[in-house]
C-alpha positions as CSV (number, residue, x, y, z in Angstrom):
1,X,-34.6,44.2,25.0
2,X,-33.5,40.9,24.4
3,X,-35.6,38.4,23.0
4,X,-33.7,34.9,24.4
5,X,-31.0,34.3,26.5
6,X,-29.0,31.5,27.6
7,X,-28.5,30.7,31.1
8,X,-26.2,27.9,32.7
9,X,-27.5,26.3,35.6
10,X,-24.7,24.0,37.2
11,X,-27.5,21.9,38.6
12,X,-29.2,21.0,35.1
13,X,-27.3,22.8,32.1
14,X,-27.6,25.7,29.7
15,X,-31.4,26.8,29.5
16,X,-32.9,28.7,26.8
17,X,-34.9,31.8,27.9
18,X,-37.1,33.0,25.0
19,X,-40.0,35.8,24.6
20,X,-43.2,34.5,23.5
21,X,-46.4,36.0,22.2
22,X,-48.0,33.1,22.7
23,X,-46.7,32.2,26.4
24,X,-49.3,33.5,29.0
25,X,-47.2,32.2,31.9
26,X,-43.7,31.1,32.1
27,X,-43.3,27.5,30.6
28,X,-40.6,25.2,31.1
29,X,-40.2,22.6,28.4
30,X,-37.7,19.6,27.3
31,X,-36.9,18.7,24.2
32,X,-34.3,16.2,25.9
33,X,-32.8,16.3,29.2
34,X,-30.2,18.8,28.3
35,X,-32.6,20.8,26.0
36,X,-34.5,22.9,28.3
37,X,-36.4,26.1,26.9
38,X,-38.4,28.3,29.0
39,X,-41.1,30.3,27.1
40,X,-41.6,33.6,28.9
41,X,-44.6,36.1,28.0
42,X,-44.0,39.5,27.0
43,X,-45.2,41.2,30.4
44,X,-42.6,39.2,32.6
45,X,-38.9,40.1,32.3
46,X,-36.2,37.4,31.6
47,X,-34.8,38.1,35.4
48,X,-38.1,37.1,36.6
49,X,-38.2,33.9,34.9
50,X,-34.8,32.9,35.7
51,X,-35.7,33.6,39.4
52,X,-38.6,31.2,38.6
53,X,-36.4,28.7,37.2
54,X,-34.3,28.8,40.2
55,X,-37.4,28.0,42.6
56,X,-38.1,24.7,40.2
57,X,-34.7,23.4,40.2
58,X,-35.6,20.3,42.2
59,X,-38.8,19.7,39.8
60,X,-36.5,20.1,36.8
61,X,-33.9,17.8,38.0
62,X,-36.8,15.3,38.6
63,X,-38.3,15.7,35.1
64,X,-34.6,15.1,33.4
65,X,-34.0,12.2,35.2
66,X,-37.8,10.7,34.3
67,X,-37.1,11.9,30.8
68,X,-33.8,10.3,30.4
69,X,-35.4,6.8,31.3
70,X,-37.9,7.0,28.4
71,X,-37.4,4.8,25.6
72,X,-36.1,6.1,22.2
73,X,-37.5,4.0,19.7
74,X,-35.6,5.6,17.1
75,X,-32.8,4.6,18.4
76,X,-33.8,1.0,19.0
77,X,-35.1,0.7,15.5
78,X,-31.3,-0.4,14.0
79,X,-30.4,-2.2,17.2
80,X,-33.1,-4.9,17.1
81,X,-32.2,-8.2,15.7
82,X,-34.3,-10.8,13.6
83,X,-34.5,-12.9,16.6
84,X,-35.8,-10.2,19.1
85,X,-38.3,-9.3,16.3
86,X,-39.4,-13.0,16.1
87,X,-39.8,-13.1,19.9
88,X,-42.5,-10.2,19.8
89,X,-44.4,-12.0,16.8
90,X,-44.3,-15.4,18.4
91,X,-45.6,-13.6,21.8
92,X,-48.4,-12.3,20.1
93,X,-49.3,-15.7,18.9
94,X,-48.9,-17.5,22.3
95,X,-50.8,-14.4,24.1
96,X,-53.7,-14.7,21.1
97,X,-53.7,-18.6,21.8
98,X,-54.0,-18.4,25.4
99,X,-56.9,-16.0,25.6
100,X,-58.6,-17.1,22.5
101,X,-58.0,-13.9,20.3
102,X,-57.7,-13.8,16.7
103,X,-55.9,-11.3,14.5
104,X,-55.1,-10.8,11.0
105,X,-51.4,-10.0,10.9
106,X,-48.7,-8.4,13.0
107,X,-46.2,-6.2,11.7
108,X,-43.3,-4.1,14.1
109,X,-42.5,-0.4,13.2
110,X,-40.8,2.3,14.3
111,X,-43.6,4.6,16.2
112,X,-42.9,7.8,17.4
113,X,-46.2,8.3,19.4
114,X,-47.8,4.8,20.5
115,X,-46.6,1.3,21.5
116,X,-49.1,-0.7,19.4
117,X,-52.3,-0.2,17.7
118,X,-55.0,-2.4,16.0
119,X,-57.0,-1.6,13.0
120,X,-60.5,-2.3,12.0
121,X,-59.4,-5.5,10.3
122,X,-57.6,-6.4,13.3
123,X,-54.1,-5.9,12.0
124,X,-51.9,-5.5,15.0
125,X,-48.9,-3.0,14.6
126,X,-45.9,-2.9,17.4
127,X,-43.8,-0.4,18.5
128,X,-40.1,-2.0,18.1
129,X,-39.3,-0.1,21.0
130,X,-40.9,-2.5,23.1
131,X,-38.0,-4.9,23.4
132,X,-36.7,-2.3,25.8
133,X,-39.6,-2.7,28.3
134,X,-40.0,-5.5,31.0
135,X,-41.7,-8.7,30.0
136,X,-44.8,-7.5,31.8
137,X,-45.1,-4.4,29.8
138,X,-44.7,-5.9,26.6
139,X,-47.4,-8.6,27.5
140,X,-49.5,-5.8,28.8
141,X,-49.1,-3.9,25.4
142,X,-49.6,-6.8,23.2
143,X,-52.8,-7.9,25.5
144,X,-54.2,-4.3,25.1
145,X,-53.8,-4.5,21.2
146,X,-55.4,-8.3,21.1
147,X,-58.1,-6.7,23.2
148,X,-58.9,-4.3,20.6
149,X,-60.0,-6.9,18.3
150,X,-63.1,-7.2,19.9
151,X,-63.5,-3.8,21.6
152,X,-62.5,-1.1,19.3
153,X,-62.4,1.5,21.7
154,X,-61.0,2.6,25.4
155,X,-64.7,2.1,26.7
156,X,-65.4,0.9,30.4
157,X,-66.2,-2.3,28.4
158,X,-62.7,-2.6,27.0
159,X,-61.1,-2.0,30.4
160,X,-63.1,-4.5,31.9
161,X,-62.4,-7.0,29.3
162,X,-58.8,-6.6,29.6
163,X,-59.1,-6.6,33.5
164,X,-60.2,-10.3,33.2
165,X,-56.7,-11.0,31.6
166,X,-54.4,-8.5,33.6
167,X,-54.9,-7.3,37.0
168,X,-55.4,-3.6,37.2
169,X,-54.5,-2.8,33.6
170,X,-54.7,0.9,34.1
171,X,-51.6,0.7,36.4
172,X,-49.6,-0.7,33.7
173,X,-50.8,1.9,31.3
174,X,-49.8,4.3,33.8
175,X,-46.3,2.9,34.3
176,X,-45.9,3.0,30.3
177,X,-46.9,6.6,30.6
178,X,-44.9,8.1,33.4
179,X,-41.7,6.2,32.9
180,X,-41.5,4.8,29.0
181,X,-43.4,7.2,27.1
182,X,-42.7,8.1,23.5
């Protein structure tokens, strides 16, 4: 019995089917829109897993489309100009002054898993990938981190504080996760 198999689906491309000791069910995962892996439990045949993928083609296409929209911060890092970086930093200054926040310093970095962070010393780090987002989402991320200078967690108090500045902040949070996840 083969432990892996490649199958070409015209609608989605080549899919790797791989037997897995850990999988308890058939699991479809994406490393990129064109790199699809299907983990197959030992008790399910590769043929049955292929049939399962056939049933899930519409869902897979939807995921590929969503995945291809996500921002690749690593690719953007080298493309970010000095003026774009200065624009982000000056936007932090502007919003902090407008809403009465104080912070220690701002740094721009390539981050793989988050759009921004705020330390206990009120140092704010922003992902350079922000430049690929809309102005509204950039402001949301900056204000999110500025609120962390006052409230150091994601408690109800945090969301209420952010809600006094941004209408329905959780909708921005949801949009970032669904459409621009890292």
